[in-house]
C-alpha positions in Angstrom: 10.2 97.6 57.8 11.6 98.6 54.5 15.0 97.6 53.2 16.7 98.8 50.0 18.0 96.0 47.8 18.9 95.0 44.3 16.9 92.3 42.5 17.9 90.3 39.4 14.5 89.3 37.9 13.4 88.0 34.5 12.3 90.6 32.0 8.8 89.3 31.8 8.5 89.4 35.6 9.7 93.0 35.6 7.2 93.9 32.9 4.3 92.3 34.9 5.4 94.1 38.1 5.8 97.4 36.3 2.3 97.1 34.7 0.8 96.3 38.2 2.6 99.3 39.7 1.4 101.6 37.0 -2.2 100.3 37.2 -2.2 100.8 41.0 -0.2 104.1 40.9 2.4 102.8 43.3 6.2 102.3 43.3 7.8 99.3 41.7 9.2 98.2 45.0 5.8 98.3 46.7 4.3 96.5 43.7 6.8 93.7 44.0 6.2 93.5 47.7 2.4 93.2 47.3 2.7 90.6 44.5 5.1 88.4 46.6 2.8 88.6 49.6 -0.3 87.9 47.5 1.4 84.8 46.0 2.5 83.6 49.4 -1.1 83.8 50.7 -2.7 82.2 47.6 -4.0 78.7 48.4 -2.4 75.8 46.5 -4.7 74.1 44.0 -5.3 70.4 44.7 -2.7 68.1 43.2 -5.4 66.3 41.3 -6.8 69.4 39.7 -6.0 68.2 36.2 -3.7 65.7 34.5 -3.2 68.1 31.6 -2.0 71.1 33.6 1.3 71.9 35.5 2.9 74.9 37.0 5.9 76.5 35.3 8.9 77.8 37.3 7.1 81.1 37.9 3.9 79.4 39.2 1.8 79.9 36.2 -0.4 77.1 34.9 0.7 75.6 31.5 -0.5 72.7 29.4 1.9 69.8 30.1 2.3 68.7 26.5 2.8 72.1 24.9 4.0 74.5 27.5 1.5 77.0 26.2 -0.1 79.6 28.5 -3.5 78.4 29.8 -6.6 80.5 29.2 -9.6 80.3 31.6 -11.5 78.4 28.9 -8.8 75.8 28.7 -8.8 75.4 32.5 -12.6 74.9 32.5 -12.3 72.3 29.7 -9.5 70.4 31.4 -11.5 70.3 34.7 -14.6 69.1 32.9 -12.5 66.4 31.2 -11.2 65.2 34.6 -14.6 65.1 36.1 -15.9 63.1 33.1 -13.0 60.7 33.1 
């Protein structure tokens, strides 16, 4: 079922959804739907994944101390630190 609605979303979320829609060649509404459903189905990482990482209000991993975006290399290093410690 499709419903027409208005959404008030952050500019960066709109940019991400627009980029996804353009890459897939689909409408923005369908892109937002797919992204929401994908996020809903994604497994939650274990709570003990890393002491250095947290999720921001959008669900992205950030470094606790700095709030900087996390690269794959940083995740690997943090996980290795937890395994060693």
